[in-house]
Rosetta silent file (secondary structure, phi, psi, omega in degrees, C-alpha in Angstrom):
SEQUENCE: MSAVRTVLGDVPRAKLGVCDAHDHLFFASPRLPGEELNDVSAARAELVAFRERGGGAVVQWTPYGLGRRAADLPGLSRETGVHVVAATGLHQDVHYDDSTLTALRGRAAEVFVAELTRGIGTSGVRAGLIKVAGGFHALDAHARWTMSAAAEAHHATGAPIAVHLELGTGALDVLELLCGELAVPPHRVILGHLNRSPDPVTHRQAAGSGCWLAFDGPSRAHHATDWRMPDAVRDLAEAGFGDRLLLGGDTTTAAARSVDGGPGMPHLLRRVASRLAQAVGEELVRHILTTNAARAYAVAWR
SCORE:     score description
SCORE:     0.000 S_00000001
   1 L     0.000  130.647 -174.622  -91.037  -86.325 -155.249 S_00000001
   2 L   -82.417  149.126  179.625  -90.688  -85.451 -151.555 S_00000001
   3 E  -152.620  155.498  174.482  -93.636  -85.098 -149.203 S_00000001
   4 E   -90.333  126.952 -178.159  -94.343  -84.801 -145.487 S_00000001
   5 E   -86.485  102.102  179.099  -96.138  -87.916 -144.211 S_00000001
   6 E   -96.771  174.653 -179.069  -99.033  -86.646 -142.095 S_00000001
   7 L   -71.356  -12.053  176.326 -101.733  -88.644 -140.341 S_00000001
   8 L  -104.780    6.353 -179.664 -104.082  -87.859 -143.255 S_00000001
   9 E   121.424  177.687 -177.791 -101.573  -88.872 -145.913 S_00000001
  10 E   -75.394  134.798 -175.951  -98.571  -87.447 -147.698 S_00000001
  11 E  -122.873  130.687  175.225  -98.594  -83.667 -148.151 S_00000001
  12 E   -56.543  141.655 -173.233  -96.349  -81.669 -150.525 S_00000001
  13 H   -61.954  -25.580  178.728  -93.932  -79.677 -148.432 S_00000001
  14 H   -67.960  -15.418 -177.248  -95.194  -76.399 -149.884 S_00000001
  15 H   -97.109   -0.078 -172.923  -98.568  -77.129 -148.242 S_00000001
  16 L   -70.443  -39.419 -179.399  -97.295  -77.624 -144.686 S_00000001
  17 L    80.229 -161.832  179.804  -97.541  -73.990 -143.551 S_00000001
  18 L   -69.432  123.955 -169.069  -96.259  -72.639 -140.234 S_00000001
  19 E  -120.128  128.903  166.122  -94.953  -75.660 -138.337 S_00000001
  20 E   -82.801  103.104 -167.572  -94.380  -76.462 -134.683 S_00000001
  21 E   -77.093   -7.382  177.198  -91.501  -78.837 -135.422 S_00000001
  22 E  -158.127  108.058  176.586  -91.580  -80.666 -132.063 S_00000001
  23 E  -154.928 -176.589 -178.950  -94.576  -80.983 -129.801 S_00000001
  24 L  -142.066  126.286  169.234  -96.979  -83.447 -128.205 S_00000001
  25 L   -89.211  -35.650  178.861 -100.754  -83.755 -128.337 S_00000001
  26 L  -134.020  138.202  179.280 -100.614  -87.023 -126.415 S_00000001
  27 E  -165.981  130.302  179.290  -97.878  -88.328 -124.138 S_00000001
  28 L  -143.669  119.493 -179.169  -97.950  -90.668 -121.138 S_00000001
  29 L  -134.755  142.780  175.286  -94.895  -91.851 -119.220 S_00000001
  30 L   -61.702  -15.690  177.720  -94.465  -93.495 -115.820 S_00000001
  31 L   -76.478  -14.651 -177.973  -91.874  -90.780 -115.164 S_00000001
  32 L  -127.821   62.141 -177.789  -94.629  -88.151 -115.166 S_00000001
  33 L   -62.867  133.824  179.242  -97.480  -89.620 -113.101 S_00000001
  34 L    83.662   -4.179 -178.861 -100.599  -87.478 -113.097 S_00000001
  35 L  -115.200   21.174 -176.924  -99.347  -85.279 -115.952 S_00000001
  36 L   -61.655  140.508  169.031 -100.435  -87.456 -118.849 S_00000001
  37 E   -94.331   96.606 -176.447 -101.528  -85.808 -122.079 S_00000001
  38 L  -141.301   15.874 -176.568 -104.465  -88.096 -122.844 S_00000001
  39 L  -102.622  114.132 -177.884 -107.476  -85.789 -123.234 S_00000001
  40 H   -64.389  -40.971 -179.771 -108.817  -85.604 -126.791 S_00000001
  41 H   -63.108  -40.807  178.375 -110.868  -82.476 -126.097 S_00000001
  42 H   -67.006  -38.536  177.647 -107.830  -80.682 -124.681 S_00000001
  43 H   -62.793  -41.629  178.197 -105.739  -81.749 -127.673 S_00000001
  44 H   -62.386  -46.027 -179.647 -108.400  -80.364 -130.009 S_00000001
  45 H   -63.073  -36.523  179.353 -108.539  -77.067 -128.132 S_00000001
  46 H   -66.074  -42.171  178.343 -104.743  -76.807 -128.217 S_00000001
  47 H   -65.035  -39.848  178.450 -104.679  -77.307 -131.981 S_00000001
  48 H   -63.170  -43.661  179.154 -107.423  -74.704 -132.456 S_00000001
  49 H   -62.947  -37.930  177.836 -105.497  -72.199 -130.328 S_00000001
  50 H   -66.955  -43.674  179.437 -102.367  -72.893 -132.382 S_00000001
  51 H   -63.014  -38.547 -179.103 -104.262  -72.480 -135.662 S_00000001
  52 H   -65.857  -19.553  175.437 -105.761  -69.181 -134.504 S_00000001
  53 L   -91.207    2.445  178.740 -102.209  -67.873 -134.095 S_00000001
  54 L   105.131    4.799 -178.686 -101.410  -68.830 -137.673 S_00000001
  55 L   -71.811  144.362 -179.643 -100.193  -72.395 -137.119 S_00000001
  56 L  -122.757  -18.578 -176.238 -100.551  -74.917 -139.904 S_00000001
  57 E  -154.736  147.233  176.770  -98.773  -78.087 -138.754 S_00000001
  58 E  -132.967  129.011  176.141  -97.642  -79.880 -135.593 S_00000001
  59 E  -101.146  113.099 -179.008  -95.074  -82.673 -135.477 S_00000001
  60 E   -89.126  116.494 -178.549  -95.791  -84.991 -132.558 S_00000001
  61 L   -88.689   15.362  179.494  -92.578  -86.620 -131.349 S_00000001
  62 L   -72.102  117.916 -175.729  -94.375  -89.137 -129.100 S_00000001
  63 L   -92.102 -169.086 -179.421  -92.865  -92.548 -129.980 S_00000001
  64 L   -51.167  135.295  169.593  -93.889  -96.163 -129.543 S_00000001
  65 L    78.131    8.026 -177.170  -95.477  -97.165 -126.252 S_00000001
  66 L  -121.929   36.350  171.667  -96.018  -93.693 -124.775 S_00000001
  67 L    73.607   45.150 -177.741  -99.693  -93.052 -125.432 S_00000001
  68 L   -66.283  -28.687 -176.224  -99.622  -91.706 -128.991 S_00000001
  69 L    50.804   53.052 -175.711 -103.362  -92.304 -129.521 S_00000001
  70 H   -57.344  -37.975 -177.166 -102.722  -92.607 -133.246 S_00000001
  71 H   -64.143  -23.216 -179.883 -106.331  -93.459 -134.049 S_00000001
  72 H   -85.824  -16.009 -172.736 -107.457  -90.085 -132.668 S_00000001
  73 H   -68.666  -41.689  179.569 -105.016  -88.003 -134.694 S_00000001
  74 H   -60.014  -42.530  179.249 -106.742  -88.020 -138.121 S_00000001
  75 H   -62.893  -41.813  178.662 -110.018  -86.753 -136.667 S_00000001
  76 H   -63.723  -39.945  178.875 -108.256  -83.993 -134.770 S_00000001
  77 H   -65.010  -45.122  178.950 -106.395  -82.938 -137.898 S_00000001
  78 H   -62.732  -45.572 -174.331 -109.585  -82.839 -139.987 S_00000001
  79 H   -67.398  -31.647 -174.431 -111.588  -80.986 -137.345 S_00000001
  80 H  -102.354  -15.753 -177.796 -108.982  -78.291 -136.719 S_00000001
  81 L    75.854   16.917  179.094 -107.430  -77.900 -140.155 S_00000001
  82 L  -108.012  127.152  174.128 -103.928  -78.433 -138.737 S_00000001
  83 E   -63.720  139.476  177.559 -101.594  -80.991 -140.320 S_00000001
  84 E  -127.988  132.856  176.930 -100.337  -83.520 -137.762 S_00000001
  85 E  -112.348  130.199 -179.274  -97.272  -85.737 -138.154 S_00000001
  86 L  -100.809  164.122 -177.571  -96.952  -88.835 -135.945 S_00000001
  87 E  -123.093  151.806  162.958  -93.784  -90.634 -134.809 S_00000001
  88 E  -110.769 -169.261 -179.373  -92.484  -94.129 -134.384 S_00000001
  89 E   105.380 -171.472 -178.830  -89.271  -94.966 -132.516 S_00000001
  90 L  -139.970  143.699  176.074  -88.369  -95.320 -128.842 S_00000001
  91 L   -87.154 -168.692  176.125  -87.557  -92.917 -126.014 S_00000001
  92 L   -61.465  155.026 -174.768  -85.038  -93.537 -123.199 S_00000001
  93 H   -64.755  -23.416 -178.682  -85.420  -96.882 -121.417 S_00000001
  94 H   -66.419  -13.452  179.939  -86.641  -95.226 -118.201 S_00000001
  95 H   -87.681    0.210 -174.178  -89.944  -94.496 -119.944 S_00000001
  96 L  -130.826  157.452  169.750  -90.756  -98.204 -120.417 S_00000001
  97 L   -87.131  163.665 -174.507  -91.222 -101.377 -118.442 S_00000001
  98 H   -61.722  -35.964 -175.847  -88.918 -104.297 -119.157 S_00000001
  99 H   -65.767  -36.714  178.855  -91.574 -106.355 -120.929 S_00000001
 100 H   -63.112  -45.536 -178.767  -92.197 -103.661 -123.544 S_00000001
 101 H   -71.237  -38.125  178.814  -88.513 -103.425 -124.447 S_00000001
 102 H   -60.996  -38.032 -178.946  -87.979 -107.193 -124.318 S_00000001
 103 H   -66.972  -19.336 -178.797  -90.795 -107.685 -126.829 S_00000001
 104 H   -98.113   -6.176 -178.930  -88.988 -105.401 -129.287 S_00000001
 105 L   -59.827  128.897  179.222  -85.560 -107.034 -129.061 S_00000001
 106 L    80.289   -3.493 -178.018  -84.458 -108.151 -132.489 S_00000001
 107 L  -140.200   12.168 -177.154  -87.435 -106.540 -134.207 S_00000001
 108 H   -60.600  -46.267 -179.765  -87.395 -102.822 -133.398 S_00000001
 109 H   -61.017  -39.391  178.381  -86.383 -101.786 -136.918 S_00000001
 110 H   -60.920  -43.009  178.477  -89.110 -104.011 -138.351 S_00000001
 111 H   -64.988  -44.496 -179.710  -91.710 -102.329 -136.124 S_00000001
 112 H   -59.790  -45.676 -179.387  -90.475  -98.846 -137.057 S_00000001
 113 H   -62.679  -43.024  179.270  -90.658  -99.644 -140.778 S_00000001
 114 H   -60.704  -41.563 -178.476  -94.137 -101.107 -140.417 S_00000001
 115 H   -71.842  -26.090  177.469  -95.378  -98.000 -138.586 S_00000001
 116 H   -80.097  -29.932 -171.727  -93.846  -95.744 -141.244 S_00000001
 117 H  -110.577  -33.074 -177.840  -95.207  -97.661 -144.224 S_00000001
 118 L  -109.132  -37.180  179.032  -98.319  -99.595 -143.152 S_00000001
 119 L   140.058  159.731 -179.472  -99.575  -97.890 -140.016 S_00000001
 120 L   -86.410  114.882 -178.078  -99.431  -97.749 -136.223 S_00000001
 121 L    58.548 -133.087  178.671 -101.227 -100.768 -134.809 S_00000001
 122 L   -99.411    8.782 -175.183 -104.643 -101.174 -136.415 S_00000001
 123 L   -72.777  -26.693 -174.137 -105.151  -97.403 -136.844 S_00000001
 124 L    78.714   -2.825 -179.849 -103.857  -97.241 -140.410 S_00000001
 125 L   -82.399  121.442  179.804 -102.085  -93.997 -139.433 S_00000001
 126 L   -90.343  139.679  175.440  -98.543  -93.919 -140.783 S_00000001
 127 L   -73.862  154.337  179.813  -95.720  -92.284 -138.876 S_00000001
 128 L  -116.505    3.266  176.777  -93.722  -89.543 -140.561 S_00000001
 129 E  -161.683  166.241  176.710  -90.543  -89.689 -138.476 S_00000001
 130 E  -113.741  125.221  179.756  -88.511  -91.858 -136.102 S_00000001
 131 E  -106.050  130.210  174.115  -87.925  -90.533 -132.578 S_00000001
 132 E  -134.899 -179.122 -175.113  -84.991  -91.748 -130.462 S_00000001
 133 E  -150.120  144.065  172.585  -83.108  -90.354 -127.469 S_00000001
 134 L   -98.851 -177.009  176.894  -79.635  -89.963 -126.057 S_00000001
 135 E  -109.537 -172.007 -178.065  -78.538  -89.676 -122.446 S_00000001
 136 L   -77.688  107.319 -178.845  -76.854  -86.930 -120.460 S_00000001
 137 L    56.676   26.155 -176.483  -73.502  -86.366 -122.189 S_00000001
 138 E  -163.438  163.032  172.251  -73.485  -90.036 -123.209 S_00000001
 139 L  -122.120  109.475  179.857  -74.990  -92.810 -125.303 S_00000001
 140 L   -83.219 -177.748 -176.803  -75.821  -95.896 -123.286 S_00000001
 141 H   -61.458  -37.768  179.230  -76.531  -99.373 -124.671 S_00000001
 142 H   -63.781  -45.473  179.578  -80.240  -98.613 -125.023 S_00000001
 143 H   -61.320  -41.868 -179.702  -79.571  -95.453 -127.032 S_00000001
 144 H   -66.488  -38.454  177.429  -77.170  -97.295 -129.314 S_00000001
 145 H   -63.957  -49.998 -176.889  -79.668 -100.100 -129.854 S_00000001
 146 H   -67.622  -36.534  178.543  -82.562  -97.774 -130.658 S_00000001
 147 H   -69.715  -34.207  175.091  -80.437  -95.548 -132.892 S_00000001
 148 H   -63.973  -42.668  177.707  -79.162  -98.582 -134.790 S_00000001
 149 H   -66.144  -39.215  178.406  -82.762  -99.694 -135.346 S_00000001
 150 H   -63.548  -41.541  179.012  -83.735  -96.161 -136.360 S_00000001
 151 H   -63.413  -41.488  178.035  -80.892  -96.036 -138.878 S_00000001
 152 H   -61.559  -42.646  178.607  -81.977  -99.363 -140.346 S_00000001
 153 H   -67.353  -37.054  175.807  -85.543  -98.066 -140.659 S_00000001
 154 H   -60.526  -47.625 -177.246  -84.293  -94.847 -142.218 S_00000001
 155 H   -63.206  -26.455  179.152  -82.320  -96.730 -144.857 S_00000001
 156 H   -82.662  -25.362 -171.700  -85.448  -98.751 -145.687 S_00000001
 157 H  -124.805  -26.286 -172.933  -87.835  -95.799 -145.903 S_00000001
 158 L    92.026   -1.997 -173.768  -85.970  -92.478 -146.044 S_00000001
 159 L   -60.943  143.036  174.176  -87.672  -91.287 -142.840 S_00000001
 160 L   -70.436  153.049  178.150  -86.040  -88.495 -140.794 S_00000001
 161 E  -114.383  118.450  179.042  -84.665  -89.356 -137.365 S_00000001
 162 E  -102.002  132.843 -172.305  -85.457  -86.908 -134.538 S_00000001
 163 E  -119.612  121.940  169.011  -83.273  -87.139 -131.445 S_00000001
 164 E   -74.022  116.791  173.356  -84.103  -86.089 -127.890 S_00000001
 165 L   -96.499  120.325 -177.289  -80.843  -84.744 -126.459 S_00000001
 166 H   -63.703  114.769 -175.490  -80.948  -84.976 -122.673 S_00000001
 167 H    52.655   29.373  175.706  -80.691  -81.370 -121.486 S_00000001
 168 H    78.095    9.924 -174.234  -79.296  -80.570 -124.922 S_00000001
 169 L  -100.242  164.229  173.423  -76.113  -82.611 -124.456 S_00000001
 170 L    82.248   14.004 -175.825  -74.382  -85.298 -126.498 S_00000001
 171 H   -57.805  -45.696 -175.719  -75.056  -83.815 -129.935 S_00000001
 172 H   -70.515  -32.740  175.915  -71.668  -84.686 -131.384 S_00000001
 173 H   -65.763  -40.208  178.132  -71.776  -88.231 -130.003 S_00000001
 174 H   -62.567  -46.078 -179.259  -75.165  -88.738 -131.644 S_00000001
 175 H   -65.635  -36.540  178.274  -73.895  -87.465 -134.986 S_00000001
 176 H   -61.240  -40.408 -179.900  -70.783  -89.631 -134.714 S_00000001
 177 H   -75.682  -56.117 -173.815  -72.980  -92.704 -134.281 S_00000001
 178 H   -67.371  -49.763 -172.867  -75.875  -91.949 -136.641 S_00000001
 179 H   -89.277  -22.878  177.624  -74.065  -90.161 -139.456 S_00000001
 180 H   -89.809  -79.805 -175.029  -70.679  -91.816 -139.047 S_00000001
 181 H   -61.091  -38.888 -173.089  -70.980  -95.431 -138.002 S_00000001
 182 L  -100.207   -0.177  169.973  -74.574  -95.921 -139.194 S_00000001
 183 L    59.935   34.056  172.487  -74.305  -93.851 -142.402 S_00000001
 184 L   -83.137  128.793  178.389  -77.474  -91.780 -142.004 S_00000001
 185 L   -58.916  134.946 -176.666  -77.206  -88.618 -144.127 S_00000001
 186 H   -56.197  -33.070 -178.060  -76.916  -85.608 -141.766 S_00000001
 187 H   -71.457   -2.701  175.343  -79.825  -83.793 -143.435 S_00000001
 188 H  -103.689    8.996 -179.999  -82.071  -86.626 -142.231 S_00000001
 189 E  -114.690  130.440  178.254  -81.141  -86.078 -138.558 S_00000001
 190 E  -116.768  118.909  179.156  -82.937  -83.570 -136.307 S_00000001
 191 E   -96.046  123.515 -177.333  -81.304  -82.780 -132.962 S_00000001
 192 E   -98.370  153.847  172.746  -83.757  -81.623 -130.306 S_00000001
 193 L    72.618   29.600  177.856  -83.366  -79.386 -127.241 S_00000001
 194 H   -63.696  -23.726  178.936  -80.277  -77.449 -128.325 S_00000001
 195 H   -66.129  -19.996 -176.430  -81.693  -74.497 -126.357 S_00000001
 196 H   -83.753   -7.931  175.691  -81.096  -76.398 -123.111 S_00000001
 197 L  -139.210   82.065 -172.335  -77.333  -76.397 -123.581 S_00000001
 198 L   -75.661   64.693 -179.282  -76.419  -73.037 -125.134 S_00000001
 199 L  -100.043  103.388 -173.646  -72.895  -73.988 -126.173 S_00000001
 200 H   -63.835  -30.768  179.946  -72.118  -72.018 -129.353 S_00000001
 201 H   -67.158  -48.661  178.302  -69.092  -74.131 -130.278 S_00000001
 202 H   -63.208  -41.416  178.585  -71.034  -77.394 -130.171 S_00000001
 203 H   -57.026  -46.937 -178.360  -73.961  -75.779 -131.962 S_00000001
 204 H   -67.759  -38.489  178.125  -71.768  -74.658 -134.839 S_00000001
 205 H   -63.368  -43.405  179.685  -70.015  -78.006 -135.072 S_00000001
 206 H   -64.836  -45.953 -179.881  -73.350  -79.817 -135.189 S_00000001
 207 H   -62.479  -35.591 -179.917  -74.806  -77.415 -137.750 S_00000001
 208 H   -64.002  -19.664  178.059  -71.677  -77.753 -139.843 S_00000001
 209 L   -72.711  -22.007 -176.281  -72.420  -81.457 -140.271 S_00000001
 210 L   102.118    3.234  178.862  -75.576  -80.587 -142.207 S_00000001
 211 L   -81.238  176.635  177.207  -78.076  -81.811 -139.615 S_00000001
 212 E   -98.290  141.091  177.961  -81.067  -79.875 -138.269 S_00000001
 213 E  -113.772  116.175 -179.148  -80.927  -78.074 -134.912 S_00000001
 214 E  -100.174  126.120  173.214  -84.248  -77.792 -133.078 S_00000001
 215 E  -102.508  104.090 -169.104  -84.740  -75.134 -130.410 S_00000001
 216 E  -139.273  162.270 -179.633  -87.778  -76.484 -128.593 S_00000001
 217 L    75.887   44.998 -179.811  -89.458  -76.542 -125.215 S_00000001
 218 L   -76.146  170.932  174.470  -89.385  -72.820 -124.385 S_00000001
 219 L    58.019   44.092  173.715  -90.853  -71.125 -121.315 S_00000001
 220 L  -104.928  124.817 -174.368  -90.064  -73.875 -118.808 S_00000001
 221 L   -59.691  -28.991 -177.281  -89.510  -72.521 -115.311 S_00000001
 222 L   -90.172    6.878  176.216  -86.799  -75.121 -114.601 S_00000001
 223 L  -115.474  101.063 -176.179  -84.809  -74.174 -117.711 S_00000001
 224 L   -80.173    9.729 -177.644  -82.885  -70.988 -117.012 S_00000001
 225 L   -95.827   -1.207 -176.113  -81.514  -70.951 -120.570 S_00000001
 226 H   -54.914  -43.479 -175.399  -84.614  -69.522 -122.279 S_00000001
 227 H   -67.911  -15.189 -179.901  -83.299  -65.985 -122.314 S_00000001
 228 H   -91.838  -10.191 -176.606  -80.163  -67.189 -124.118 S_00000001
 229 H   -60.825  -44.062  178.106  -82.023  -68.851 -126.989 S_00000001
 230 H   -58.358  -37.875  178.014  -82.262  -65.706 -129.178 S_00000001
 231 H   -65.995  -39.561  179.682  -78.503  -65.216 -128.879 S_00000001
 232 H   -65.215  -42.453  178.512  -77.881  -68.853 -129.800 S_00000001
 233 H   -65.538  -42.913  178.870  -80.143  -68.601 -132.839 S_00000001
 234 H   -63.412  -40.850  179.166  -78.535  -65.329 -133.908 S_00000001
 235 H   -59.495  -43.850  179.831  -75.051  -66.809 -133.516 S_00000001
 236 H   -68.607  -39.256  178.988  -75.961  -69.709 -135.801 S_00000001
 237 H   -63.674  -43.670 -179.628  -77.650  -67.429 -138.316 S_00000001
 238 H   -67.730  -24.496  177.555  -74.624  -65.135 -138.466 S_00000001
 239 L   -85.033    1.443  176.462  -72.410  -68.186 -138.967 S_00000001
 240 L    93.416   16.279 -176.413  -74.477  -69.091 -142.036 S_00000001
 241 L  -111.194   22.305  179.317  -76.649  -71.809 -140.514 S_00000001
 242 H   -61.314  -23.131 -179.086  -80.054  -70.100 -140.538 S_00000001
 243 H   -88.295   10.113  178.145  -81.277  -72.726 -143.003 S_00000001
 244 H  -116.515    9.696 -171.292  -80.592  -75.567 -140.513 S_00000001
 245 E  -104.524  147.662  176.806  -82.774  -74.340 -137.630 S_00000001
 246 E  -134.039  157.397  178.339  -86.182  -75.488 -136.366 S_00000001
 247 E  -128.889  140.382  177.744  -88.546  -74.271 -133.634 S_00000001
 248 E  -151.463  167.448 -177.454  -90.947  -76.251 -131.461 S_00000001
 249 L   -99.221  -34.880  178.071  -92.932  -76.083 -128.251 S_00000001
 250 L    53.128   58.787  175.792  -92.481  -79.600 -126.776 S_00000001
 251 L   -78.955  111.622 -174.056  -95.558  -79.618 -124.531 S_00000001
 252 L  -115.627   -7.050  179.809  -95.109  -82.785 -122.432 S_00000001
 253 L  -132.222  156.452  179.771  -97.395  -82.307 -119.416 S_00000001
 254 H   -60.103  -38.658 -178.142 -101.015  -81.366 -118.909 S_00000001
 255 H   -65.426  -21.239 -178.441 -100.016  -78.322 -116.860 S_00000001
 256 H   -85.307  -11.461  179.150  -97.988  -76.988 -119.796 S_00000001
 257 L   -70.309  145.942  179.560 -100.960  -76.872 -122.197 S_00000001
 258 H   -65.084  -32.502 -178.967 -102.397  -73.448 -122.900 S_00000001
 259 H   -73.131  -10.827  176.732 -105.908  -74.755 -122.244 S_00000001
 260 H  -113.121   17.304  174.922 -104.751  -75.695 -118.725 S_00000001
 261 L    97.006   -1.526  179.012 -103.052  -72.393 -117.983 S_00000001
 262 L   -93.913 -173.112  179.795  -99.593  -73.107 -119.379 S_00000001
 263 L   -71.874  -43.877  176.236  -97.810  -71.678 -122.433 S_00000001
 264 L    59.353 -168.670 -177.285  -98.743  -74.554 -124.718 S_00000001
 265 L   -62.363  -39.617 -178.716  -98.527  -74.579 -128.496 S_00000001
 266 H   -60.927  -25.532 -177.396  -99.715  -70.992 -129.075 S_00000001
 267 H   -58.668  -31.848 -179.094  -96.752  -69.673 -127.072 S_00000001
 268 H   -59.923  -40.934 -178.437  -94.427  -70.572 -129.928 S_00000001
 269 H   -93.982  -27.099 -177.098  -96.126  -68.060 -132.233 S_00000001
 270 H   -77.212  -37.548 -174.977  -97.454  -65.658 -129.612 S_00000001
 271 H  -124.633  -48.886 -172.924  -94.178  -64.999 -127.778 S_00000001
 272 H   -64.269  -47.507 -177.782  -91.202  -67.028 -128.971 S_00000001
 273 H   -61.201  -43.077 -179.635  -91.401  -66.084 -132.650 S_00000001
 274 H   -68.108  -35.224  177.618  -91.755  -62.374 -131.920 S_00000001
 275 H   -66.797  -42.882  178.889  -88.878  -62.476 -129.427 S_00000001
 276 H   -66.329  -33.724  179.831  -86.636  -64.227 -131.942 S_00000001
 277 H   -60.818  -31.451  177.043  -87.634  -61.750 -134.642 S_00000001
 278 H   -66.262  -28.004 -177.642  -86.026  -59.007 -132.577 S_00000001
 279 H   -89.236  -38.509 -172.815  -82.756  -60.942 -132.695 S_00000001
 280 H  -126.500   -3.417  178.947  -82.690  -62.253 -136.265 S_00000001
 281 L    95.995  148.503 -177.310  -85.532  -60.553 -138.115 S_00000001
 282 H   -64.521  -35.690 -177.229  -89.047  -61.629 -139.043 S_00000001
 283 H   -61.462  -44.644  179.757  -88.017  -63.024 -142.424 S_00000001
 284 H   -67.631  -40.427  178.824  -85.653  -65.610 -140.955 S_00000001
 285 H   -60.172  -43.333  177.819  -88.148  -66.614 -138.253 S_00000001
 286 H   -62.352  -40.733  179.665  -90.796  -67.166 -140.921 S_00000001
 287 H   -62.851  -42.415  179.036  -88.305  -69.168 -142.956 S_00000001
 288 H   -62.199  -43.672 -175.760  -87.482  -71.365 -139.953 S_00000001
 289 H   -74.578  -20.989 -176.044  -91.154  -72.024 -139.210 S_00000001
 290 H  -115.947  -73.103 -174.592  -92.115  -72.805 -142.802 S_00000001
 291 H   -61.590  -48.497 -178.554  -89.372  -73.602 -145.323 S_00000001
 292 H   -61.409  -46.416 -178.584  -86.943  -75.218 -142.875 S_00000001
 293 H   -61.665  -42.400 -179.988  -89.602  -77.369 -141.224 S_00000001
 294 H   -63.518  -41.349  179.437  -90.955  -78.549 -144.568 S_00000001
 295 H   -67.870  -37.226 -177.608  -87.466  -79.477 -145.784 S_00000001
 296 H   -65.754  -37.496 -173.758  -86.615  -81.270 -142.549 S_00000001
 297 H  -102.847   -8.334  178.526  -89.677  -83.544 -142.639 S_00000001
 298 E   -79.325  137.375 -174.661  -90.232  -83.961 -146.386 S_00000001
 299 E  -137.498  143.733  166.365  -89.029  -87.307 -147.726 S_00000001
 300 L   -85.074   84.834 -167.412  -88.878  -89.096 -151.069 S_00000001
 301 L   -61.536  138.325  176.304  -90.523  -92.059 -149.354 S_00000001
 302 L  -109.991    0.000    0.000  -89.379  -95.579 -150.132 S_00000001
């Protein structure tokens, strides 16, 4: 029987509710000095604001070594009434120092499996997905290594693999590697940031594989593609792929949180959902936020 693995335990997919399919409560990278998401009180306030807009679940894509604060997640979930899903996996190599990556050589898949089945560190909190990342229009050696480890962990556990696409590029290369060479079923792969590269041909080809397409990270001043997202979603829906789409906020800096004056998690339901409803209808938007998200993250765990 499939279930979504949250920080409080496995939850039947029918219980997930309205889901932000890609976001961050905590995130800290040397690439973003001074913008760390590491404030528990702010994370709590963000979850409350999301819940007040009708939100029921948040999937945190923060992977290994980037300040997940796994031990804090169960308390936040209990206090706010919002399901939280944690991640294992690895981001691009630029987010880590050499010693962190060297320590994982030859054992990354083992670590991912342990975090999915036993818990992250000593927290006892189990991850519910594996996060990896591609590069800009390419897959470098690091991406291939981490995706190979993610595939191995998937085959051992059934866990979904969520992929950061750099500026939305490289989707077909990722699918060729994960679903072709590494034999991960396409319905267990979630491609992130498709909104950042609004290429309808690539979108349809990716959706045709059976994978999930996440449109996440809206309302970023440096992404001039936001206004094209409704058209991209409508194009996919009209092509018969409305059941392969996901929506997320992808809050990665302190300035982007709603409690610090940014759009934050509530923006997904306050503005993005209503804007998309004008393009594809409220019923499909609701389906994307609930049924699609639950199907994407629910697993018959091994």
